[in-house]
C-alpha positions in Angstrom: 158.4 137.5 49.5 160.9 134.9 50.8 159.8 131.3 51.7 162.2 128.8 53.1 161.1 125.1 53.6 163.2 122.3 55.0 166.5 124.0 54.0 169.6 121.9 54.8 173.3 122.2 53.7 175.8 119.4 54.4 179.6 119.5 54.0 180.4 115.8 53.9 178.5 114.3 56.8 178.4 117.6 58.8 175.3 119.7 58.6 176.0 123.5 58.4 172.2 124.1 58.6 169.4 121.6 59.1 165.7 121.8 58.2 165.3 125.6 58.4 161.7 126.9 57.9 160.7 130.5 57.8 159.0 133.3 55.8 159.9 136.9 55.4 157.4 139.5 54.3 157.9 142.3 51.8 159.5 145.4 53.3 160.7 143.7 56.6 164.1 144.1 58.1 164.9 140.7 59.6 167.9 139.9 61.7 169.6 136.5 61.7 171.2 136.1 65.1 173.7 133.4 66.1 177.1 132.7 67.4 180.1 132.4 65.0 179.7 129.1 63.1 176.0 128.8 63.8 175.1 128.7 60.1 174.2 132.4 59.4 176.5 132.9 56.4 175.6 129.5 54.9 171.9 130.5 55.0 172.5 133.9 53.4 174.8 132.5 50.7 172.0 130.0 49.7 169.5 132.8 49.6 171.8 134.8 47.4 172.4 131.8 45.1 176.1 131.6 45.9 175.5 128.1 47.3 173.1 125.3 46.4 171.3 123.6 49.2 171.7 119.9 49.9 167.9 119.7 50.4 164.9 121.9 50.9 163.3 124.7 48.9 163.8 128.4 48.8 161.6 130.8 46.8 162.0 134.6 46.3 159.1 136.3 44.6 157.8 132.8 43.8 161.0 132.0 41.9 162.8 128.8 43.0 166.5 129.2 44.0 167.5 125.8 42.7 165.6 125.9 39.4 166.3 129.6 38.5 169.4 130.9 40.2 170.1 133.5 37.5 166.6 135.0 37.9 167.1 135.0 41.7 170.4 136.9 41.4 168.6 139.7 39.6 166.2 140.0 42.6 169.0 140.1 45.3 171.7 142.5 46.4 174.4 140.8 48.5 177.1 142.2 50.8 179.4 139.6 52.3 181.3 140.3 55.5 184.3 141.3 53.4 183.0 143.6 50.6 183.8 142.3 47.1 185.6 145.4 45.7 188.2 146.0 43.0 190.6 148.1 45.0 192.5 149.5 42.0 189.4 151.2 40.8 187.9 154.5 41.9 184.6 154.4 43.8 182.6 155.8 40.9 184.1 153.7 38.2 183.6 150.6 40.3 180.0 151.3 40.9 179.3 152.1 37.2 181.1 148.8 36.4 178.9 146.9 39.0 175.8 148.5 37.6 176.6 147.4 34.0 177.3 143.9 35.2 173.8 143.9 36.5 172.4 144.7 33.1 172.0 148.5 33.3 173.0 150.6 30.2 176.0 152.9 30.5 173.7 156.0 30.8 171.5 154.3 33.4 174.5 152.9 35.2 176.0 156.4 35.6 172.7 157.9 36.7 172.1 155.1 39.3 175.7 155.4 40.6 175.1 159.0 41.5 171.9 158.0 43.4 173.6 155.2 45.4 176.6 157.4 46.2 174.2 159.9 47.8 172.3 157.1 49.6 175.5 155.6 51.1 177.2 159.0 51.6 180.2 158.1 49.4 179.9 161.1 47.0 182.8 162.9 48.6 185.2 159.9 47.9 183.9 159.2 44.4 187.3 159.8 42.8 189.4 158.0 45.4 190.9 154.6 44.8 189.1 152.0 46.8 192.4 150.8 48.1 192.9 154.1 49.9 189.5 154.1 51.7 189.0 153.4 55.3 187.3 150.1 56.3 184.1 152.1 57.0 184.0 153.6 53.6 184.7 150.3 52.0 181.6 148.9 53.8 179.6 151.8 52.4 180.8 151.1 48.8 179.9 147.5 49.4 176.4 148.4 50.2 176.3 150.8 47.2 177.2 147.9 44.8 174.6 145.7 46.4 171.7 148.1 45.7 172.9 149.7 42.5 170.5 147.5 40.5 167.6 148.3 42.8 167.0 144.7 44.0 163.8 143.9 46.0 165.9 141.8 48.4 169.0 143.0 50.2 171.2 140.6 52.1 173.9 142.0 54.5 176.3 139.6 56.2 177.8 141.1 59.3 177.6 144.7 58.0 179.0 146.3 61.1 182.0 143.9 61.5 185.2 145.9 62.1 183.4 149.3 62.4 184.1 151.8 65.2 181.2 153.1 67.4 180.5 156.2 65.2 180.5 154.1 62.0 178.2 151.5 63.6 175.6 154.2 64.3 175.9 155.6 60.8 175.6 152.1 59.3 172.5 151.4 61.4 170.9 154.6 60.2 171.7 153.7 56.6 170.2 150.3 56.9 167.0 151.6 58.5 166.8 154.3 55.7 166.6 151.4 53.1 163.5 150.0 54.7 160.5 150.1 52.4 162.7 150.2 49.3 164.1 146.6 50.0 163.3 143.6 52.0 166.4 143.3 54.2 168.1 140.4 55.9 170.9 141.3 58.3 173.1 138.7 60.0 175.1 139.5 63.2 176.3 138.0 66.4 176.2 141.4 68.1 173.0 141.4 70.1 172.2 145.2 70.5 172.7 145.7 66.8 170.0 143.2 65.9 167.7 144.7 68.5 168.1 148.3 67.3 168.1 147.6 63.6 165.6 144.8 62.9 161.8 144.3 63.0 162.0 140.6 63.6 164.6 138.1 64.7 165.6 134.6 63.5 167.8 132.8 66.1 170.1 130.1 64.7 172.0 127.8 66.9 174.3 125.0 65.6 172.6 125.1 62.2 169.0 124.9 63.5 166.4 127.6 63.8 165.5 127.8 67.5 163.3 130.9 67.6 161.5 133.4 65.4 159.7 136.6 66.4 160.1 140.2 67.6 162.2 140.8 70.7 159.0 141.4 72.6 157.4 138.1 71.4 160.5 136.1 72.2 160.8 137.7 75.7 157.2 137.1 76.5 157.3 133.5 75.3 160.4 132.6 77.3 160.0 134.6 80.5 156.6 136.2 80.6 158.4 139.4 81.6 159.0 142.6 79.5 161.7 145.2 80.2 161.8 148.8 79.0 164.6 151.3 79.2 163.3 154.9 79.2 165.0 158.3 79.5 163.0 161.2 80.9 163.6 164.8 81.7 161.7 166.2 84.7 160.7 165.0 88.1 162.0 161.4 88.3 160.0 160.6 91.5 156.8 161.8 89.8 157.6 159.6 86.7 158.1 156.6 88.9 154.7 157.2 90.5 153.0 157.7 87.2 154.5 154.6 85.6 153.9 152.4 88.6 150.2 152.9 88.3 150.0 151.6 84.8 148.2 148.3 84.5 150.8 145.5 84.0 153.8 147.3 85.4 155.5 145.2 88.0 158.5 147.5 88.9 159.8 150.9 87.9 163.3 151.5 89.0 165.2 154.8 88.7 168.7 154.6 87.1 171.5 157.0 86.1 171.1 160.7 86.2 172.9 162.6 83.4 174.5 166.0 83.4 171.8 167.5 81.2 169.2 166.7 83.9 167.8 163.6 82.2 167.2 160.3 84.0 167.3 156.7 83.0 164.7 154.3 84.3 164.0 150.6 83.9 160.4 149.3 83.7 159.5 145.7 84.3 156.0 144.5 83.2 154.0 141.4 82.4 152.9 142.7 79.0 153.8 145.3 76.4 153.2 148.7 78.1 155.1 150.9 75.7 152.1 152.8 74.5 150.7 153.3 78.0 154.0 154.5 79.3 154.6 157.0 76.6 151.0 158.3 76.8 150.9 158.7 80.6 154.4 160.1 81.0 153.7 162.8 78.4 150.3 163.6 79.8 151.9 164.1 83.2 154.0 166.9 81.8 157.3 164.9 81.9 159.6 164.9 78.9 160.0 161.5 77.3 163.4 161.4 75.6 163.8 157.7 74.8 161.8 154.5 75.1 163.2 151.1 74.0 163.5 147.5 75.0 166.3 147.1 77.5 169.5 145.9 75.9 170.0 143.1 78.4 166.7 141.7 77.3 167.9 140.3 74.0 171.1 139.0 75.6 169.0 137.1 78.1 166.8 135.7 75.4 169.8 134.6 73.3 171.5 132.9 76.3 168.3 131.0 77.2 167.7 129.8 73.7 171.3 128.7 73.0 171.8 127.0 76.4 168.5 125.2 76.3 169.2 124.0 72.7 172.6 122.7 73.7 171.2 120.9 76.8 168.5 119.2 74.7 171.1 118.0 72.1 173.3 116.7 74.9 170.4 114.7 76.3 169.5 113.3 72.9 173.2 112.4 72.3 173.4 110.6 75.6 170.2 108.7 74.9 171.5 107.6 71.6 175.0 106.7 72.9 174.7 105.4 76.4 178.0 104.5 78.2 178.6 100.8 78.6 178.2 99.4 82.1 182.0 98.8 82.5 182.7 102.4 81.7 180.1 103.6 84.1 181.6 101.5 86.9 185.1 103.0 86.2 183.7 106.6 86.3 182.4 106.0 89.8 
């Protein structure tokens, strides 16, 4: 679906991104994770044909971004961090306008607008001016305009930026609901959001791709240890005994007990034991309410990747630019 080879973008002598290489399969939700200024937005803007690369090659559906940008734009829906909205228009009139800009006839534009308002849950504000909407609703309208032409590829730059906790959950559910209809790229610097929304992760640090994979793959590659956060209802001590017997489990530690009688537990293992844990816990007659990778896991991965990359670059810089002998003497 999307193939990126040797992608670089320079502003003067400064590289915003350098020699990126990755592929994204049809139907995936892929997260681009990085600190502010890492190069996420530059990468997404090139994929959306809003920027041309300095070098490298990008193809979407086999179409080259550099050679056929107009054809690529028909394949892509893009939501920048600040939604591109005409605030003096109503929600419905704006979406019809956006659909017609994408080449839909007036009748098809109106029909499709009704559909995307239902998908993004903006039907109840269809007649309101965009200027009068909350930030959360403006984000929803931004997603609506990005999918109104039914693009195969959907690119979302920091879609949860500025949202409150309730809106974040709703946005996450909306993005997941679009899986299968679109191949989705989501950028964020918020670790749990990438973990809970995306199938696979690209980690960018200082313009370079430092890791690609699922959270499980990245964790196993870096540490050899996997963590699970589970919530059960029933006998917590029995659950600990059941889980501790599973092959590969190194530790099973009880956690917080909630007012509804449920218990949190943290499992540490040397392999992926999710299937075995869910099977054995349920067979033991214990209610399994939740099973997911522990949130601290992705944070640990990200810190290791970024710190090791910075250290390697510092060493290379020191090797290229050694201090003169006189300066070394003064420093002592």
